[in-house]
C-alpha positions as CSV (number, residue, x, y, z in Angstrom):
1,M,15.2,48.7,-17.3
2,A,17.1,51.2,-18.4
3,S,19.9,50.6,-21.6
4,G,23.0,50.2,-20.4
5,Q,22.4,49.5,-16.5
6,V,22.2,45.8,-16.2
7,H,25.2,43.5,-17.5
8,I,24.8,40.1,-18.8
9,D,27.3,37.8,-18.8
10,I,29.0,37.2,-22.5
11,P,31.4,34.6,-22.6
12,R,35.0,35.5,-23.2
13,Y,37.5,32.9,-23.4
14,K,41.3,33.0,-23.7
15,G,42.0,33.3,-27.2
16,A,38.6,34.0,-28.5
17,S,38.5,38.0,-28.7
18,R,38.6,38.3,-32.1
19,V,35.3,35.8,-32.3
20,I,33.6,38.1,-29.7
21,Q,34.7,41.3,-30.8
22,G,31.7,43.6,-30.7
23,L,28.7,41.7,-28.9
24,P,27.0,43.9,-26.3
25,T,27.7,44.0,-22.5
26,T,24.5,45.7,-21.8
27,V,20.6,44.9,-22.0
28,E,17.2,46.5,-22.5
29,P,13.3,45.9,-23.0
30,W,12.8,44.2,-26.1
31,V,9.6,45.4,-27.5
32,P,7.5,43.8,-30.6
33,G,7.4,45.9,-33.6
34,G,9.3,48.7,-35.1
35,C,11.7,49.2,-37.6
36,N,15.4,47.5,-37.9
37,A,14.8,45.2,-34.6
38,Q,14.6,48.2,-32.3
39,A,13.1,48.6,-29.0
40,R,11.6,51.7,-30.0
41,G,8.0,52.2,-31.4
42,G,5.9,49.3,-32.5
43,S,3.2,47.9,-31.4
44,S,1.7,49.2,-28.3
45,P,1.8,47.2,-25.0
46,E,-2.3,46.7,-24.9
47,V,-2.4,45.2,-28.7
48,V,0.5,43.1,-27.5
49,S,-1.2,42.0,-23.9
50,R,-4.6,41.6,-25.5
51,L,-2.7,39.1,-28.1
52,L,-0.8,36.9,-25.9
53,R,-3.8,37.0,-23.3
54,R,-5.8,35.4,-26.5
55,A,-2.9,33.1,-26.8
56,V,-2.6,31.7,-23.1
57,A,-6.4,31.6,-22.7
58,H,-5.9,28.2,-24.4
59,H,-3.0,27.0,-22.5
60,P,-0.7,28.2,-19.7
61,W,2.6,29.8,-21.3
62,T,5.1,26.7,-20.9
63,W,8.9,27.5,-20.9
64,P,11.5,24.9,-22.2
65,D,13.2,23.0,-19.1
66,R,16.8,23.9,-20.3
67,P,18.1,26.8,-22.6
68,I,17.5,27.0,-26.3
69,Y,20.2,28.4,-28.4
70,F,18.6,29.3,-32.0
71,I,21.2,30.2,-34.6
72,S,19.5,30.7,-38.5
73,D,20.3,31.6,-41.8
74,P,24.3,31.0,-41.4
75,H,24.6,30.6,-45.4
76,A,28.2,28.9,-45.8
77,D,29.9,31.3,-43.2
78,A,31.4,29.1,-40.7
79,E,33.4,31.7,-39.0
80,A,30.0,33.5,-38.4
81,F,28.3,30.7,-37.5
82,V,31.1,29.7,-34.8
83,G,31.0,33.1,-33.7
84,S,27.7,32.8,-32.8
85,L,28.3,29.6,-30.8
86,V,30.3,31.8,-29.0
87,A,28.2,34.4,-28.4
88,S,25.6,32.0,-27.1
89,G,27.9,31.0,-23.9
90,G,27.3,27.1,-25.1
91,V,30.5,27.2,-26.7
92,K,33.9,27.9,-26.0
93,K,36.7,28.4,-28.0
94,T,40.3,26.1,-27.3
95,G,42.5,27.0,-30.1
96,P,42.4,29.4,-33.3
97,G,40.7,27.2,-35.7
98,L,37.3,26.7,-36.6
99,D,37.1,23.0,-35.2
100,D,38.6,23.9,-31.9
101,I,35.5,24.6,-29.8
102,K,33.9,22.8,-27.0
103,L,30.8,22.5,-25.1
104,T,30.6,24.7,-22.1
105,K,28.4,23.5,-19.1
106,R,25.7,25.8,-20.6
107,G,26.0,24.0,-23.9
108,R,25.7,20.8,-22.0
109,K,22.9,21.7,-20.6
110,G,20.9,23.5,-23.0
111,A,20.2,22.6,-26.8
112,F,21.0,24.4,-30.0
113,V,18.4,24.9,-32.9
114,I,20.0,25.7,-36.3
115,G,17.0,27.3,-38.2
116,G,18.3,26.5,-41.8
117,D,19.6,27.9,-44.9
118,C,23.0,26.4,-44.4
119,L,24.2,26.9,-47.9
120,D,24.8,29.4,-50.0
121,K,25.7,32.8,-50.3
122,G,28.5,32.7,-48.0
123,P,32.7,31.9,-48.6
124,S,32.4,28.0,-47.8
125,N,29.7,25.5,-48.1
126,L,31.7,22.8,-47.0
127,T,33.5,24.6,-44.3
128,L,30.2,25.3,-42.7
129,L,28.8,21.8,-42.9
130,R,31.7,20.3,-41.3
131,S,31.6,23.1,-38.2
132,V,27.8,22.0,-38.1
133,R,28.9,18.4,-38.2
134,R,31.8,19.3,-35.2
135,L,29.0,20.8,-32.9
136,M,26.8,17.4,-33.4
137,D,29.9,15.7,-32.6
138,S,30.8,17.7,-29.7
139,G,27.9,16.1,-27.5
140,A,25.7,19.1,-27.9
141,R,21.7,18.8,-28.7
142,V,21.3,19.6,-31.9
143,T,18.2,20.1,-34.2
144,L,18.6,21.0,-37.7
145,L,15.5,22.7,-39.7
146,A,14.8,22.8,-43.3
147,G,15.7,26.1,-44.8
148,N,14.7,26.8,-48.7
149,H,18.3,27.6,-49.8
150,D,19.2,23.6,-48.0
151,M,15.6,21.8,-49.9
152,R,17.0,23.8,-53.3
153,L,20.0,21.7,-53.2
154,L,18.1,18.4,-52.1
155,M,15.0,19.3,-54.9
156,G,17.6,19.6,-57.3
157,L,19.8,16.5,-56.5
158,M,16.5,14.3,-56.0
159,A,15.7,15.3,-59.9
160,L,18.8,13.5,-60.6
161,E,17.5,10.1,-58.6
162,H,13.9,9.9,-60.4
163,E,13.4,9.2,-63.8
164,P,13.0,12.8,-66.2
165,S,9.1,13.9,-65.6
166,P,7.6,17.1,-66.0
167,R,7.4,16.9,-61.8
168,T,11.1,16.8,-61.4
169,E,13.6,17.5,-64.5
170,H,13.6,21.0,-64.0
171,L,14.3,21.1,-60.3
172,F,18.1,21.0,-60.7
173,V,18.3,24.0,-63.0
174,R,15.8,25.8,-60.8
175,M,18.6,25.9,-58.2
176,G,20.2,28.3,-60.4
177,N,23.1,30.6,-60.0
178,K,23.4,30.6,-56.0
179,A,24.3,26.9,-56.4
180,I,27.5,27.6,-58.7
181,P,29.8,28.4,-55.4
182,L,28.7,24.8,-54.0
183,I,29.5,23.6,-57.4
184,K,32.9,25.1,-57.5
185,E,33.9,24.1,-54.1
186,V,32.9,20.4,-54.5
187,Y,34.8,19.6,-58.0
188,A,37.9,21.9,-56.7
189,E,38.1,19.6,-53.7
190,Y,36.8,16.0,-55.0
191,L,37.6,16.0,-58.9
192,A,40.0,18.7,-60.0
193,R,43.2,16.9,-58.4
194,Q,41.9,13.4,-60.6
195,E,43.9,12.3,-63.3
196,D,40.7,12.0,-65.3
197,P,37.5,13.6,-63.5
198,L,35.7,13.6,-66.9
199,A,36.3,9.9,-67.9
200,D,33.0,8.6,-67.3
201,V,31.0,11.7,-68.1
202,P,28.9,12.2,-71.2
203,G,29.1,14.6,-73.7
204,K,27.7,17.8,-73.9
205,K,24.5,17.5,-75.3
206,A,24.0,14.5,-72.7
207,C,24.7,16.4,-69.7
208,R,22.3,19.4,-71.0
209,R,19.9,16.7,-71.2
210,R,20.0,15.1,-68.1
211,L,20.2,18.8,-66.2
212,M,17.8,21.1,-67.8
213,P,14.2,20.2,-68.8
214,G,13.5,19.9,-72.8
215,D,11.5,22.2,-75.1
216,D,8.4,19.9,-74.3
217,W,8.4,20.5,-70.7
218,F,7.2,24.2,-70.9
219,D,4.5,22.4,-72.6
220,A,3.7,19.6,-70.4
221,F,4.0,21.5,-66.9
222,P,1.2,23.7,-67.2
223,S,-1.1,20.8,-67.4
224,M,0.3,18.8,-65.2
225,A,0.6,21.2,-62.4
226,R,-2.9,22.9,-62.9
227,G,-4.5,21.5,-59.3
228,Q,-1.7,22.2,-57.2
229,M,-0.7,25.6,-58.1
230,S,-2.5,28.8,-59.6
231,D,-2.3,29.6,-63.2
232,K,-0.4,33.0,-62.2
233,A,1.8,30.8,-60.3
234,I,2.5,28.3,-63.2
235,D,3.3,31.2,-65.4
236,K,5.5,32.7,-63.1
237,E,7.7,29.2,-62.5
238,L,7.6,28.8,-66.5
239,A,9.2,32.5,-66.7
240,R,11.8,31.7,-63.9
241,L,12.9,28.9,-65.4
242,R,13.1,29.7,-69.2
243,K,15.6,32.6,-67.7
244,K,17.3,30.3,-65.6
245,V,17.4,27.5,-68.5
246,S,19.3,30.4,-70.6
247,S,21.4,31.4,-68.2
248,F,22.8,28.4,-66.2
249,E,25.1,27.6,-68.9
250,A,26.6,30.7,-69.4
251,S,26.9,31.7,-65.6
252,C,28.9,28.1,-64.9
253,E,31.3,28.8,-68.1
254,R,31.6,32.4,-66.6
255,E,33.4,30.7,-63.2
256,G,35.3,28.0,-65.5
257,L,33.1,25.4,-65.4
258,T,32.0,23.3,-68.3
259,L,28.4,21.8,-68.7
260,R,30.6,18.4,-68.3
261,Q,31.9,19.2,-65.2
262,V,28.8,20.6,-63.8
263,Y,27.2,17.0,-64.2
264,A,30.2,15.2,-63.0
265,T,29.9,17.7,-59.6
266,A,26.3,16.8,-59.5
267,C,26.9,13.4,-59.5
268,K,29.5,13.5,-56.7
269,L,26.8,15.8,-55.0
270,R,24.6,13.0,-55.2
271,D,27.2,10.4,-53.3
272,L,28.0,13.1,-50.8
273,F,25.0,13.7,-49.6
274,L,22.4,10.9,-50.5
275,R,24.4,7.9,-50.3
276,P,24.3,6.6,-46.6
277,E,28.4,6.6,-47.1
278,G,28.5,10.1,-48.1
279,E,30.5,12.6,-46.4
280,F,26.7,14.5,-45.6
281,A,24.9,11.9,-45.6
282,W,23.7,13.3,-42.5
283,F,22.5,16.7,-43.3
284,F,19.5,15.7,-45.1
285,E,19.0,12.4,-43.2
286,S,18.8,14.7,-39.7
287,M,17.1,17.5,-41.0
288,Q,13.3,18.3,-39.7
289,L,10.8,20.6,-41.0
290,V,9.4,22.1,-37.8
291,H,11.0,21.9,-34.0
292,R,8.9,22.6,-30.7
293,E,10.5,23.6,-27.2
294,G,7.4,24.3,-24.8
295,S,5.5,27.1,-26.2
296,F,7.6,28.0,-29.1
297,L,7.0,26.7,-32.4
298,F,10.4,26.9,-34.6
299,V,10.6,27.0,-38.4
300,H,12.7,28.4,-41.1
301,A,10.2,31.1,-42.1
302,G,6.5,30.6,-41.0
303,L,2.9,29.2,-40.8
304,D,0.1,29.1,-43.0
305,D,-3.6,28.0,-41.9
306,S,-3.2,24.1,-43.3
307,I,0.1,23.2,-41.3
308,A,-0.9,25.2,-38.3
309,R,-4.3,22.6,-38.5
310,R,-2.1,19.3,-39.2
311,I,0.1,20.6,-36.0
312,E,-3.2,20.4,-34.0
313,N,-4.7,17.4,-35.4
314,E,-1.4,15.3,-36.2
315,G,1.3,16.8,-34.3
316,I,4.7,17.8,-35.1
317,A,6.3,14.2,-35.3
318,A,3.6,13.0,-37.4
319,L,4.5,16.2,-39.6
320,N,8.2,15.6,-39.4
321,R,7.9,11.9,-40.9
322,C,5.2,13.4,-43.7
323,F,7.9,15.7,-44.4
324,T,10.7,13.3,-44.8
325,T,9.0,10.7,-46.7
326,M,7.6,13.4,-49.2
327,V,10.7,15.0,-50.0
328,V,12.2,11.5,-51.5
329,D,8.8,10.3,-53.0
330,D,7.4,13.6,-54.3
331,P,9.8,16.4,-54.7
332,F,7.5,18.4,-56.5
333,A,4.6,17.8,-54.6
334,F,6.6,18.8,-51.5
335,Y,8.0,21.9,-53.4
336,Y,4.9,23.6,-54.6
337,G,2.8,22.3,-51.7
338,P,2.1,24.0,-48.1
339,L,4.8,21.9,-46.5
340,A,7.2,24.1,-48.4
341,N,5.3,27.2,-47.8
342,T,7.0,27.1,-44.1
343,L,10.6,27.5,-46.1
344,R,9.9,30.6,-47.9
345,T,6.6,32.3,-46.6
346,K,7.1,36.0,-46.1
347,Y,3.6,36.5,-45.2
348,R,2.6,38.1,-48.7
349,K,-0.1,37.7,-51.0
350,I,1.5,35.0,-52.8
351,D,2.2,32.6,-50.2
352,F,0.1,30.3,-48.4
353,P,-2.6,32.5,-46.0
354,L,-2.3,32.3,-42.4
355,T,-5.5,33.7,-40.8
356,E,-7.0,33.6,-37.2
357,R,-8.4,30.2,-37.6
358,G,-4.9,29.3,-38.2
359,V,-3.8,30.9,-35.2
360,D,-6.2,29.5,-33.1
361,H,-5.0,25.9,-34.4
362,V,-1.9,26.3,-32.7
363,Y,-3.0,28.4,-29.6
364,R,-5.1,25.7,-28.8
365,E,-2.0,23.4,-29.2
366,G,-0.4,25.5,-26.9
367,I,2.0,27.1,-29.3
368,H,2.3,31.1,-28.6
369,A,5.1,32.2,-30.7
370,V,6.8,31.2,-34.0
371,V,10.6,31.5,-34.1
372,H,11.9,31.4,-37.6
373,G,14.5,32.8,-39.7
374,H,14.6,33.5,-43.4
375,L,14.1,37.7,-43.1
376,N,17.2,39.6,-43.4
377,L,17.7,42.2,-40.4
378,T,20.4,44.2,-40.1
379,A,20.5,45.7,-36.6
380,G,19.8,42.2,-34.8
381,Q,16.7,40.3,-34.1
382,R,13.1,41.4,-34.2
383,L,9.9,40.7,-32.4
384,M,6.6,41.1,-34.7
385,I,2.9,40.7,-34.8
386,R,2.6,39.0,-37.6
387,R,-1.5,37.8,-38.9
388,G,-2.2,38.5,-35.0
389,M,0.3,35.8,-33.6
390,L,4.0,36.5,-32.3
391,H,6.6,36.1,-34.3
392,I,10.5,36.1,-32.8
393,E,12.8,36.5,-36.1
394,G,16.3,35.6,-35.7
395,D,18.1,35.8,-39.3
396,I,20.3,38.9,-38.2
397,T,22.4,38.3,-41.6
398,L,25.2,36.5,-40.6
399,D,27.2,35.7,-43.8
400,R,29.6,38.2,-45.0
401,N,28.2,38.2,-48.7
402,S,25.0,39.3,-47.6
403,R,26.3,41.9,-45.0
404,R,28.7,43.4,-48.0
405,K,25.4,44.0,-49.9
406,E,23.7,45.6,-46.8
407,G,26.4,48.0,-46.3
408,L,27.3,45.7,-43.5
409,E,31.5,45.0,-42.2
410,G,32.9,41.5,-41.7
411,H,30.8,38.7,-40.7
412,G,28.0,38.9,-38.4
413,M,27.4,36.8,-35.3
414,G,24.6,36.3,-32.7
415,V,22.3,34.2,-31.2
416,T,18.8,34.2,-29.9
417,I,18.1,32.7,-26.6
418,I,15.1,31.0,-24.7
419,Q,15.7,31.0,-21.1
420,P,13.8,28.2,-18.7
421,T,13.5,31.7,-16.5
422,G,10.9,33.6,-18.6
423,K,12.5,35.7,-20.7
424,V,14.1,35.3,-24.5
425,V,17.0,37.0,-25.3
426,G,18.5,38.4,-28.4
427,I,22.1,39.3,-28.9
428,S,23.6,40.4,-32.2
429,N,26.9,42.0,-32.9
430,D,25.2,44.8,-35.1
431,Y,22.7,46.0,-31.8
432,P,24.6,47.6,-28.9
433,H,22.7,46.2,-26.3
434,A,20.9,42.7,-25.5
435,K,17.3,43.0,-26.0
436,I,14.9,41.3,-23.3
437,F,11.8,40.1,-24.1
438,E,9.5,38.9,-21.3
439,P,6.1,37.9,-21.7
440,E,4.8,37.9,-18.4
441,T,5.4,41.9,-18.2
442,Y,2.1,42.3,-21.0
443,L,0.2,39.2,-19.2
444,D,0.2,41.2,-15.0
445,G,0.2,37.1,-13.6
446,R,-2.2,35.5,-16.1
447,G,-0.2,33.6,-18.1
448,A,0.4,30.9,-15.3
449,S,3.9,30.3,-17.0
450,R,5.5,26.6,-16.3
451,R,8.2,24.3,-17.3
452,S,7.9,22.4,-20.3
453,A,5.6,19.1,-20.5
454,T,5.2,19.6,-23.9
455,K,3.2,16.5,-25.6
456,H,3.6,15.2,-29.2
457,K,0.6,13.3,-31.0
458,A,1.3,10.2,-32.8
459,G,-0.2,8.8,-36.4
460,C,0.6,10.0,-39.8
461,P,-1.7,10.8,-42.4
């Protein structure tokens, strides 16, 4: 299939040209590997064929029974998110506003997986959250995955819910400067217009004690964390926290926020996100750690051996139930354990390892590919062989603040589509062609592809 010779159906709706301008209208083959997601270079066809055959030796390749639209890492850029929905063909614009959207026939038949990191970086956290909610309210099937930036906020709010202890009292300030834009937004929208928004807020010293760990935390944390964290990881965490404690208050003041205002806003955030009546209570309530469609496993960042083993032994549903329980009951054990590794791994030496044994765990469960975000790409999606397993990387740098740092203009838009017909499609406004990956071309008919009949094991450890 030569580049530029085959046209695909990129949606073009009346009044939406500003949203979809720059999206590709031609396709090219999508080859694993290569720099900046390009289809040239990368792993040899022989290597890809060998790995895929190893996967299907356990189970045939199973495709979802409906189109799956994967959009990851919108990072508080609602315009980029809505543009990506339109790029999927599952949503159309009905007017100029971000809320002016409607499901198409494709959207009603398909499902949307949001790959995490809805918060931080972009121009408006609250608008992005409301756009996600608007998609849910439209009748779409939506799966919302936990991202490291999302969970950083939850951990900070859970620190206010628990009695101060070395396990939790550092988790609010650990959010660091990346949380300040959200704090500013919430203070401006919900508190600044009140006659006396700080009437019930304690003094500055008391606010500091409630938001930041005391000096004794640095002595108590190592002995408490030892056994779950290596000495090297503990030393790194202590250095990180010393830096954040020393800079957080000054950074807030530079943005026009006193520590009392920050504490008042933290309490409001807790009401908005953790209380049943809060506007954004749905956000963490509906969040999942992992999701499966056919032979595809969706996570924010990646896998390690322990999570792979649990997927085989316990199943996806049980893993998600344990995630939901742990973030409430023991935020420390969650955040510093293997569950949270799925949110932040980049397969570095400091991350929990994924080995051939772990890959075999998920292969035996019929999972052949990991679909994830977390790694900023500047030329569209990328296929990579990581630790001997196919990874479909879908963080295409949507938010304009990250794009500015990368030398990209405006906001991004794009989507990774998994089609029941046996194709994976990568669409991005930063790459001139839509990329098409067809595993069967590497399997010579040995994949015995079929529609999804995914089983989910019951039980919880």
